[in-house]
FIDOFI-867321 format. One record per residue (C-alpha): x, y, z. Coordinates in pm, whole numbers, plus 50000, padded with zeros to 5 digits. Example, Ala and Ser with C-alpha at 12.3 -4.5 7.8 and 13.67 -1.06 7.14 Angstrom:
<sites>
512304955050780
513674989450714
</sites>
This chain:
<sites>
561612222911378
558972246211172
559592232110871
558522200711022
555872211311210
554002224210917
554492191310731
552992174011040
550172198411048
549662196910689
549212158110672
546892162510997
544842187810813
544202163310460
543782135210641
540892152710849
539252164310500
539092130310364
537702118210662
535162145810653
534552137510289
534022099710349
531762108010654
529492132810480
529072106110191
528192079910437
525622099210614
524042110510301
523932073410182
522432063410539
520102093410516
518962083310182
518072046610337
516522054610718
514862088310864
517572106811079
517922096911431
517102065011433
519812040611586
519792002411742
522931986211885
523301963412198
524651976212572
525251942012677
524891908312552
525761871012728
528861852112539
527191819712587
523501802912594
522281806412949
519011809613042
517961842413249
520731862713114
519691899413036
519751913312673
520561953212731
519431974212386
520482009312251
518092028712048
516572061311924
513752064911729
512942098111478
508752083811523
506552057011645
509012024211597
508281990211711
511431973111806
512201933811871
514751907812050
514721871211881
516481840311984
517271820911638
518401783211669
519671761311374
519971721711395
520401694311164
516901690211042
515711729211105
517371761511020
516151798911144
514281783211435
512601810911640
513371800712028
512451833912217
511131871012073
509811898912291
508481931512112
507911967312200
507071999912098
508592033812158
506652064712062
509632085012245
510782107511939
514742115711882
515392103112278
518112080312324
517182051212535
518322016012681
515871988412696
516561951312890
515321918412804
515541889412992
516151858012787
513731828612882
515391803012707
513451767212581
515001736512851
515161717312471
518431745212433
519601753912813
519641723013001
520181691012982
518591660012961
516521645113233
512941631813311
511261660113265
513701674013008
513551644412749
513701661212409
516901680612379
518221698812084
521531694711963
521891728711858
524381737911559
524081777411566
522221799411820
522221837711719
520831863011966
519221895711682
517751923511759
515951947811489
513931985211455
511201992911209
508612024311190
505162016511319
501902032511175
498872023311302
496911998911058
500161988310890
501421951310908
503881939811160
506931941411099
509741907411038
513961909011110
513761905610766
511301934510630
512971958010930
514891990910888
518001985211108
518681946911212
521891933411450
523021901211557
525361884111784
526401847611774
526431831012119
528771807112203
527621769212189
527381747812497
527321710912434
524581687812576
526461670812812
527811705812951
524811720912982
523921730513352
520661708813531
517221724813507
516201727513892
513411699213969
509201714513939
508121681414042
508781648414218
508591615313956
507111586114125
509991562614245
508921532013930
508801559113657
512231575513796
513681541713783
512381532113453
514061563413329
517201557213548
517321526713331
516341539613006
518541574712984
521681558212841
519771540712573
520811550812214
517731552311965
518341541911654
516401545011315
514511512411218
516311496510918
514131504310576
514851497810255
513511509909907
513141477109773
509441459709926
508501422909866
504781425709726
504821383809762
506661366310029
504611334809942
502981322309576
499491333409517
497471307509324
494701331409125
492341315408946
492151347008705
489191364008883
488781401409052
490491383909333
494251394309398
496591408309683
496171444609799
499441461609911
499001496709997
503081513410053
503581538610323
505811567410373
509301562010469
509371569110863
513271582110810
513041620010725
515631622510458
514831589510296
511091603710257
512781635510142
514981619609917
512051603109781
509521631709749
512231652109532
512661620109303
509081627509158
509861642808863
512471617208754
511751583908868
513161547208906
511301523808957
511671484208903
508671459608926
509891419808948
507331393008918
507601353008905
504331337908709
503261300908635
500491300608395
498701268008356
496251280708114
495541310807910
493841342507996
489921330207988
488481370007915
490661397407659
492671408907959
494161396308335
495211414208607
498931410908691
499651446408903
497011469308900
497481506209070
494671517509215
493421555409318
490921565709558
488691568609323
489181529309255
490241536108909
493491524808755
496031544408758
500461547008666
501061516908651
499311488808508
500321451608388
497891433908237
497811398508030
496141394307731
494341362907635
497131354307392
499901355707622
500981396707551
501941418407807
500231449407818
501521483808026
499861512408052
500321549708245
498301581208301
499981608808105
499731646008231
496481654708002
494871630408197
494851603307937
495701566207936
498771551607719
499921518507705
501451499907433
501531458607403
504671434507422
504771406207196
505431382807460
503761352707408
504501338007741
504591301807754
502461275707939
504131254108221
506651273408273
508411297808549
508521331608375
510391361208503
508911395308433
511771425808485
509881459508457
512191488708473
511211525908480
513511554008434
512111588208399
509301580808089
511371552607987
509871518607997
512071487907959
510491454607990
512361419808052
510981383008026
512711356708139
512471317108065
514221288108019
517191305308026
516511332607749
515601370807787
514161390707571
514131429407618
510951455907467
511831490607517
508881520707539
509511557507586
506251579207682
505941616807634
504321639307888
504061612408125
502711622108485
504451599608709
503801618309060
501141596109164
502711565809117
505771579209360
503771600409596
500721577709631
499881558709931
497171543309721
496761500109705
498621484109491
496421452009391
499001420709260
496961398009117
499611374008982
497491357508761
498161316308847
500901315109039
502331283309146
505671274209383
508411257209166
507111226609064
506241214708733
502741198708760
503661169208561
505581161408852
502611156309051
499541150508794
501811124908555
499441125908258
499681091708109
496471080008231
494711111808127
495551110807765
494531075307748
491261092807858
489921101907544
490241063007384
488081052507671
485771077007585
485741068307210
484371031207281
487051020507073
489120997407347
488770982207665
491040994008014
493140965207981
493550967807623
494341005307605
497031002807911
500430986807861
501310964108144
503610986008300
501581015808281
499040990308546
501690981308728
503051017708825
499331029508843
497780996608998
495741014409261
494211035209007
493471008708732
491950981008957
489531010509045
488991020908669
488280980708590
484900983908846
483761015408653
484891004208302
480811002508177
480351034308332
482881049308146
482051033907811
478141041707825
479571084807891
477571080908230
480521090808393
483461119908345
486471129208442
485571149408742
482551123608864
485561098308862
487521119809074
484951120509328
484461082509305
487601075209371
487991096209656
484801086609809
486051052909800
489051059009948
487791080810222
486651051110433
489361028310388
492451057110440
493181050210839
495181016310882
493980987311078
496850988411327
496461027411461
499601018211679
501551026711346
499531053111278
500541050010869
498801055410604
498741034410310
500721039109998
497921028009826
495611052709975
497871081609907
498361071409561
494301074409484
494021103309679
496851118209449
494651105109143
492221117909261
493321151909296
494581150108930
491081140508808
489931178708919
488441165009273
490311192509502
488691179609829
491391152009786
493831176409701
492931192810012
493301159410209
497171154310081
497981189410191
496541178910539
498211148910580
501601162910461
501061194310648
500251176110984
502441144610940
498851123411011
499821088910907
502411105410717
506001120310711
505751160010764
506461176710459
505611216010421
506961219510018
504311197109930
501531200810162
502091233810015
501911226809668
498621202509712
496551231609912
497601257609642
496151232209360
493321231209550
492761267909520
493721269709201
490861248409084
488341273709265
487361250409554
485661263609828
487341246710084
490381248609983
490351285809941
489451286910316
492181266710367
494741290910245
493031324110385
492981304110727
496741295410703
497801328810601
495581344410855
497201324211186
500541323011024
500631286411079
502091249810905
505011272110707
502231301310575
503891331910633
500941352610825
499931381110592
496721393110550
496861405110277
497131368910150
494411360710321
492091390610247
492821374409840
491361336909931
488661348210174
487031377009936
486661350409689
485411322509860
483081352510043
481531360009683
481041326409598
479021325509976
476721356109832
475971336809586
475591301609766
473281321810021
471111328109745
470621288909653
470941275510016
467781255909923
469721233109724
470121196509855
473731201509840
474061226610092
472551230910502
473191253310747
476031247310971
474521235511279
476571235611616
476891200511676
479971192811927
480231157511964
481771154512337
478231176112406
475541151312480
473141177912555
474081189312174
473961153712037
470161153512243
468881177012052
468601155311758
465731146811558
464791120811310
461461117411104
461001084411348
461671102611644
459241105411923
459891141211960
459311149411558
456111129511546
454321147911876
455631181111669
453991170311381
450921157511555
450861195511720
451121208411404
448351189011263
446371198711493
446501240711387
449381250211628
450931276611493
454371274211661
454711238511595
453501243511232
456471275311146
459151246511360
458491215111105
458751241910822
461441258510925
463111221010984
462511208910705
463531237010480
466911241110651
467261207410718
467481210211067
468331189211385
468821154911202
465591160810954
466041157310536
465251186610337
462191187210207
461591221310040
457691214209944
457121199710266
458201230110429
456501249810218
453081235810315
453641238410665
454611273710631
451261282010413
449231262010682
450661287810932
450331319410724
447091314110658
445761314411001
446481353610950
447601353111284
451301351111283
453311380511080
456701361411107
455091328710934
453091353110664
456701367610581
458021336410551
454921319110300
455231358310080
458681350310056
458461316009923
455531325709668
458121357109552
461001330609451
459001301809391
460331277709676
458291247209743
454941264809579
454181281509193
455351317109189
452631343909243
453581381509303
450101393109364
449431369909683
452811374909809
452041409709780
449121409409966
450511390610252
453541412710281
450891443210329
449261425110568
452291409010753
453801448710784
450091459010984
450791433911218
454351448511326
456891423711086
459831444811030
461011417510777
457731429310551
458871464010571
462251450910358
459801431210150
457761458510026
460661473309913
461851450409755
458941441609561
458111477309479
461791483209353
462271453209154
459001441809066
457171474809023
460631500308935
459071518309187
461841533609355
461021560409570
458201541309758
461511514009781
463791534509947
461101543410162
460811509810303
464001505010313
464271530910571
461471521410749
463231484310786
466471497310861
465611519611127
464111493711299
466951470211261
466601448810977
469971436310824
468181434910479
466761467610496
470101481210551
471741464410303
469431475810020
469121509210145
473191506910149
472851495909753
470701522309676
473391548909827
476061532609624
474061530909262
472771566009277
469221552809203
467331570009473
465111592709338
465581619609624
469321620309647
470071606009303
474171608609329
476631578409431
477241580809804
479961555309891
480321568610284
476481568310338
476631528810179
479311520710371
477721526610712
475081512110602
476951477110504
479251481810824
475521481410998
474001452010899
477471433510910
477161434311275
474051414411228
475691389911032
474651398610672
476531378210420
476301403610135
476891432810352
480021415110537
481561415310158
480831447410089
482261464110366
485211444210391
486301457210010
486341491610187
488341480910516
490591462310290
491331491710040
490821525110329
489931544109992
487111557910114
487491592910277
487021586610628
487361549610636
491391540010764
492421509110588
492001478810861
492871446910667
492241424510978
488811436211035
488061426410710
489341395010708
487611392211004
484741397410856
484851373610529
486261348510799
482631345010955
480941346610650
482921318510475
481431297710771
478141303910711
479011288710362
475901261810269
478931237810153
480591239610452
477121231410652
476801202910417
479911188010463
479191190610830
475891176010847
477521141310661
479851144610891
477961142411203
475321116610995
478431092410958
479121099011317
475501086211400
475711058711176
478891046611355
481001053411053
483791073411242
486531071510997
484221088310732
483051111610951
486881116311083
487771123210689
484971150510705
485511168311005
488841170310872
488171184710558
485771212110718
488691215711001
491431227310760
488611254810660
489621272711008
485861261811137
486231259511545
482901232911544
484781210311306
488161214811456
486971204011782
485271174911699
488391164811513
490241162411827
487511142111980
487601118311723
491541115311766
491141106612101
487761080211981
490001065411739
493161063211957
494971083211696
497451099011925
497671128212147
499021150411926
496281144111714
494091161411990
496831186812047
496991196011748
493271206411693
492581215512024
495151242811967
493971250911601
490401259911779
491521282012024
493231303411769
490171316711650
488621349411683
485871329511908
486891294712036
484551271212226
484901266512568
485551231912569
488351234412357
489911262712598
489241237212895
490961206812729
493821229112654
494071243513015
494021209213152
496691200412876
499211225513051
498241220313388
498721184213381
501781182213194
504941167213365
507181199213375
511121195513332
512091222413539
510171249913820
510501275013573
508701254513301
506011247513567
505751282713652
505091291913294
502731262513189
500641271513525
500371310213358
498981290013021
496641269313179
495161305313368
495241317113025
493061291212885
490921287513210
490411324413224
489361325912829
486601300612907
485461317413182
485201351412999
483051327712728
480571319113013
482091285313142
481431277013482
484251247613492
486381274613383
485651298413692
486021267213927
489431261513771
490321295613866
488751296514173
491081259414222
494611273914088
493971306714297
494001285014635
497101270114516
498741305014525
498391313714185
497691352214043
494321361113822
494451378913552
493171415813560
490811406913281
488791379613512
489001408013830
487131428313601
484661403013471
483591394513863
483891437413934
486991432014221
489991452314230
493371435414322
493511450614673
490551425314767
491601395914977
491751367014822
488801351314981
486461379714837
488151372814466
487011333314514
483511341314652
482411364114353
483881341714085
481991314014270
478821330614279
479351339613931
479441305513886
476571295014008
473971319813840
475461305313534
474721269713627
471671279313800
470481284614069
468461248314187
470951229214081
473651217414303
477171217114158
480591219414230
480731257914216
477501257214468
479251233514698
482951250714655
480921282214744
478921268015029
482321257815197
484081287015133
481261306915316
481161286115618
484901286715617
484511326515634
482001324915923
483931301016137
487081321016087
485151352116249
483331332216500
487051322116610
487911361216669
485311368016932
486151352417271
482401348417340
481921329117034
484781310717030
483541301017390
480221291817224
482191271516931
483771252017224
480911245617419
478901236417116
481671203217095
481561196117423
477711195517409
478091173717145
479771152917302
478021150217604
474491144817373
476421117117224
477191098717561
473821113817710
472031091417380
474211057917451
473061058117775
469401062617763
470061035717437
471961010417739
469321017218055
466021016017799
467640980417708
467190967618036
464050949418207
462460965618471
460530931818568
463650915818639
463750933818975
460500924819118
460470885819105
458480869619402
461430851919617
458280827619787
459430790419719
456870765919543
453450752219830
453990712919946
451900689419777
449700694520153
449910733020150
451980735720464
455100757920503
456980761720863
457540795321051
461130797520973
461150789320611
458190817220646
460810842920853
463470837320575
461410842820294
460040878520466
463640887320524
464840881320173
461860901420014
462340935620251
466380933520102
465190932719746
462510956719789
465230979919927
467880973719677
465200977119392
463931010419501
467661024119515
468031007319116
465101027519027
466211065819152
469201057719050
467951052118675
465941081418711
468031105118819
470351092118524
467621099818279
466871131518428
470711139118375
470711125218009
468031147917950
469471178918103
472241173917898
470301165717553
468451202417607
471811219317717
473341209917413
470231215317177
470621250717317
474161251817238
474151236416901
471191262216819
472561293716948
475961282916730
474121274116397
472101308216456
475671330016514
476571310116208
473931313715969
474531348316082
477771353415983
477591335215670
474211359115617
</sites>
């Protein structure tokens, strides 16, 4: 046993020595890192994630120290998310302490999802950790990873479905709670996103000018996809694919296909262009800031569909060109290229797509037989009959017969190809519609003539063909063929065709996709043309648009003529020296307004006479502008400048702008020019605002000689609110790109601005004037065609007049409905069109009750829009529908300043009062009569609520009856002859004058009885008269009291 004890004791001693040595090493190692006597540990920690649980921390500090307890969570999207932290300091040296921390966790990780706790986190890991670090004044605050001592413990995660419910802290409304219960179990899904973007979904007809489709690529909504895209910036992988159809070579050195534009409106990576020889140029921006490009000798053919595929992988570019089933490949590699802008950018991409047309060959539409023969006509070698074969004459009989009538002009050279197309179009327009309107089918000869006119370069014919095919007007609907002719007209740079294409894409009708970017590409082209046209508005082929509605007699009565009495009287007053009459004469003759023919020279004379009186500053300004431009008078800057100064001194704001233009353009004195422009702009001159914006944009202001696009845009936008054409075009550009800092992209606003500009185009106004003149002269078919062409541009005036002529010409109800419906789609529809559509929905025969309610709602919508536009008829119709039990929209309630708590009578009364105010107080109108009836009904209902007033009402009714009886009784008594009762009862005398006594006694007795009866009769009649007079008086009193009470309630 002793030996055994010794052995055991030896083992124990050896183990103790080894443990002591290990402990001394650990202590020495630990002491080298932390001061002695520093310690931290958990005394108690919860096992699960529970809000309100307690954590107890044991610690000891050798000096001043700071401690903290944190709760950190991790989700699928984020890691190390601190949701709770408590810090404290300890100044007790070498004192063993325990600190208790109450965990207040966010509801998103500790409670179930409910009405108040909607954003619940699906946590993957929850950790409680504590740390200790030394603290010195002025030292930086420590964190967990920089502390001396750290401890942690992972908590058990509770799934969201098993978490406790949070105690309610409020009471939601019943409707909110119901909505929550209906949607709480809905599974939210991320929207499907693709890395393939359609830059064009419909063919774009480009004229080769600087008007393209602007696309701005937005980041991915899905964060994972966006993160992947950002991680791939150093190794881009992009493919660009486009189909193009070239009708002619590029007319410039380079024409754009795809441009990437940065915020400075400079080209960025990648840039694809077409040369004048059919080759392709691809350009990119290098890291050094330099641009590098390479040219592909592709020699793209004309009149063929060509597919271009550009593959960008890292620094390699592969271009493939394909046509006629053959593909050519071109490979190029850049060195030190910077693709980050191209991948990360949110800048716009401009897609020019040079002359794209749909998948058809132009030879299928415009057969070139007669075009090839045109050279033979021009050479005067043969006649038309000798040139064409018999088969060709039969095939193109319509054109052949027309050429026979124009052969002399063709041979003499007075009629070129474009004029020939215009003449053919004008001749066809008058006879395009059939005599039998019941069938409403356009003859094939007319369609052939329009097609040939289109091929000869008259794109009004192209637009009319597109209209016929798209609307089915006298022809079967064929959207594909309609799109072809629409694009042919736009490709020909025709103003109406460009507006037509832009309008269709803006509204998304007739098979055109709704695409604001495509609409902007067309509207920007015609907007630029309108700016140029506005400077030549005095030309004979341009007129300002007059808003004359054919269904409005007041508009037609406003029209005058040189032989009209109103015009002659105005001229008489002007000759007498009346300034206003002279100005009116000058304005009418200059613009050709109110049916008066345009005469610039005569207009200048009248304006000069009004200006030379030196009394009206506006007349002086108008004449000075004519002198500066040399319109109707000889140009004279000196005289114009003197007039401008006098007009400005007399308070003309426009004269201030004119002085600025004179100093800047003629005198080159930009400092004074800016001064005058600023004065004009501050006083509300749109021209002054625009000119001031130009100075900001060009940096020509001597006081601020730098380019300031933000200030320029502000001036352009302000001027556009007044309808300034050029300012609207400039403002629309900035709104379309969003490239200016502080200006977000607003494509819809840009398109609407340009649409308003285009509707003021002088050529469109000229077409409207020609249509109106044709209507007044009785040529309704010609007027219909001209209004129809103008209606395709989206002009609401023309659309309403087309609908009216559809009714007058019996072209069918569908024709009326179509163009009324088009007109109400505009941003400012005319109230008459809204009323027409409302009547259509209201009187339409529905098949079911649900359809009836739907149509009634649409009718209310149309009438409401008309009422908000100021139509009294719309307000009256709303009152009728409200009486039928239909509810009115909130916009109408706000318009008349009532709430949904007001009763029906109050709502109708306020609507009718607003209607009467718009109609005029002196006029007796349906609204005024309806308002009177409504108010009298309300007054009667109030009277019947009071017993005394109800008795008065019954008494008034009874008095009316008594009055009628009394009047009839007095009338009957008045018709009797009182003298009949006073006739003498004596017998005639005998021949000898002797009368017997018996006879005398009998006569005397009858006389006494008659007198008594007469007395009784006279007393009865007198009594009846007194009774009737009393009844009339009582009736009058009752009626007077009744009407007094009624008026009291009315007022």
